[in-house]
N, C-alpha and C positions, 0 to 999 in steps of 0.2 A: 504494500500500500504506500502511495507516495505521501509526502508531508501534507499537501493540501487536503487530501482525502482524510488523513488522520485528524487534522484540525476540524474539518466539517463534521466528522463523526463525534469528536469530543463536544462540540457545540450542540449538536443534535441530541446527544445522549445525557446531557447534564443541564437541568433546569437553570441552575446558577453555577457559573463557571468563572473562575478568576485566573487569568494568566498573569503570573507574578514572578518576582525574583525571590527565590527561597521558598519557604513553606509558611503556612499561617502561624506555626509555633516559632519559626525562626526566619522572619522576613530578612532579606539581604539588602533592602534599601528602605529609606524613610517613606517613600511614596507607597510602596507595597505594604509597609507596616500600617500606615494611616488608612489605606483602603480596607485591609483586613479588619482593623478595629471597628470601622463603620459597619462592615458586613456582619461581624460577629455580634454586634449589638442589635442586629435585626432578629437574632434568635433562631435562624434557620440554618440547616446544614448547607454547605456549598462545596463544590469540587474545585480543585485548583491544579494548575500545571506549573511546575517550576521551570521557567524558560532557561535558567542557568544550566540545568542538567539536561535540557533538550535544545541544543543549539540549532537544530534544523527547524524547529518550531519558532524559535526566537528570530531566525532569519526570514522565515516565510510569512508569519502572521501579520506583520505590519502591511505587507502588500495585500494579503487576503482581506484584511479588515479595513484597509485604507485609513489606518490609524498608526502613526509612527512610533508611539511610545508605550511603555509598560509602567504600571499594570494596565490590564484591559479586563473590564467586567462585562460578561455576557449574561443576559437573562432571557430565557425563552427564545434562544437563537438570535437575539438582537444585541449588538454592541451598545452598551450603555455609555461607556467612556472610561476615562482614567481617574486618577486620584482626585483631581480638583472637582470634576463633575460628581463623582461618587460622594465626596465629602460634602459638597454643597447640597446634594439631594438628601443626604442623611440629616443635615442641619434643618432642612425644611420639612422633613418627615416623608418626603417623596420616596426615598429609597426603601424605607420600612414597608410602605404600602405596596410598592412594586414587587418586592421580595415575597411578602405574604400572599399577594394575589397570584404570583407565579407558582408558588408552592401549592396553594389551594387548588388552582386550576389543574395542576399535574395530578394531585390526589383524586380529583373528580373524574379524570379521564381513564 
């Protein structure tokens, strides 16, 4: 399977997916750390891909997503954005609503 297919599959198979540097327990950059904190406070499980240990995904995803930086949060197959967008959405309560609705919709299907 080529890298683009792998990315498509990861996005399709995970309701909430974060491409980040490191892991939620050990983020390797401040932007990833802030994004993880916001997501964790939403109270739902999420999948992640450590782009540092997946260099082919790190190289391919910015072109696939048309988004040049990491982290990247995907919810229900849609790119939500990076750290600034996720943090802003969390502060307004939008992120919590988006995450809860995505998880609830997945449970209903």
